C-alpha positions as CSV (number, residue, x, y, z in Angstrom):
1,M,-5.7,12.9,4.9
2,T,-3.5,11.3,2.3
3,R,-5.3,10.0,-0.8
4,K,-4.2,7.4,-3.3
5,I,-4.5,8.6,-6.9
6,A,-3.9,6.6,-10.1
7,I,-3.2,8.4,-13.4
8,L,-4.1,6.3,-16.4
9,V,-2.2,7.3,-19.6
10,R,-3.2,6.3,-23.1
11,D,-3.2,9.3,-25.4
12,R,-2.4,12.5,-23.7
13,Q,1.0,11.5,-22.3
14,S,2.5,14.9,-21.7
15,E,-0.6,16.3,-20.0
16,A,-0.9,13.2,-17.8
17,L,2.7,13.4,-16.6
18,R,2.3,17.1,-15.8
19,M,-0.9,16.4,-13.8
20,A,0.9,13.6,-11.9
21,L,3.7,15.9,-11.0
22,G,1.3,18.6,-9.8
23,L,-0.7,16.2,-7.7
24,I,2.3,15.2,-5.6
25,L,2.4,18.8,-4.2
26,M,-0.8,17.9,-2.2
27,D,1.2,15.2,-0.4
28,D,-1.0,12.4,-1.9
29,I,0.2,9.0,-3.1
30,V,0.3,9.2,-6.9
31,N,1.1,6.3,-9.3
32,V,1.1,6.4,-13.1
33,F,-0.2,3.6,-15.3
34,L,0.9,3.6,-18.9
35,L,-1.6,1.5,-20.9
36,D,-1.7,-0.6,-24.1
37,K,1.3,0.6,-26.0
38,K,5.0,1.4,-25.9
39,F,5.6,5.0,-24.9
40,D,8.5,7.1,-26.2
41,L,9.2,9.9,-23.8
42,S,10.4,13.3,-25.0
43,E,13.4,14.9,-23.3
44,A,11.1,17.0,-21.1
45,E,8.9,14.0,-20.2
46,S,12.0,12.0,-19.3
47,D,13.1,14.8,-17.0
48,N,9.6,14.9,-15.4
49,K,9.6,11.1,-15.0
50,E,13.0,11.2,-13.3
51,L,11.7,13.9,-10.9
52,M,8.6,11.9,-10.2
53,E,10.6,8.8,-9.4
54,E,12.6,10.8,-6.9
55,M,9.3,11.8,-5.3
56,D,8.3,8.1,-5.0
57,I,5.8,8.0,-7.9
58,V,5.8,4.5,-9.2
59,F,5.2,3.8,-12.9
60,F,3.3,0.7,-14.1
61,S,2.6,-0.6,-17.6
62,N,0.6,-3.4,-19.1
63,H,3.0,-3.3,-22.1
64,E,6.2,-5.3,-21.5
65,E,8.3,-3.1,-23.8
66,N,8.0,0.0,-21.6
67,E,11.4,0.2,-20.0
68,G,11.9,1.4,-16.4
69,M,8.3,0.6,-15.4
70,E,6.9,-2.2,-13.4
71,Y,5.0,-4.6,-15.7
72,V,1.4,-5.4,-14.5
73,A,-0.9,-7.7,-16.5
74,T,-4.2,-6.1,-17.5
75,D,-6.3,-8.3,-15.1
76,D,-4.0,-7.5,-12.2
77,L,-4.1,-3.8,-13.2
78,A,-7.9,-3.7,-12.9
79,H,-7.7,-5.2,-9.4
80,R,-5.0,-2.7,-8.3
81,L,-7.1,0.2,-9.4
82,T,-9.8,-0.7,-6.8
83,E,-7.2,0.3,-4.1
84,Y,-7.2,3.9,-5.2
85,D,-9.4,6.8,-4.0
86,H,-9.3,8.5,-7.4
87,V,-8.6,7.3,-10.9
88,I,-7.9,10.0,-13.5
89,P,-7.8,8.9,-17.1
90,Y,-5.9,10.6,-19.9
């Protein structure tokens, strides 16, 4: 059974991205939500993000300055999270 998993990222960005990458191996639907600030990805994190995008992981952010991510207002983000089977905060 395919599950929908949301990864919420605030502080432990590298760890959250590694977890998201690992979770796709279980054939679940995984999406990443970067919250409340502009994130600067390291070279390794950028490589992981590119790989995750190829594996159909979608990146959302409630901060408009995060490039390459779908902007979602905070109120809408809260509503979207109710659609997930698991929400994992970092």
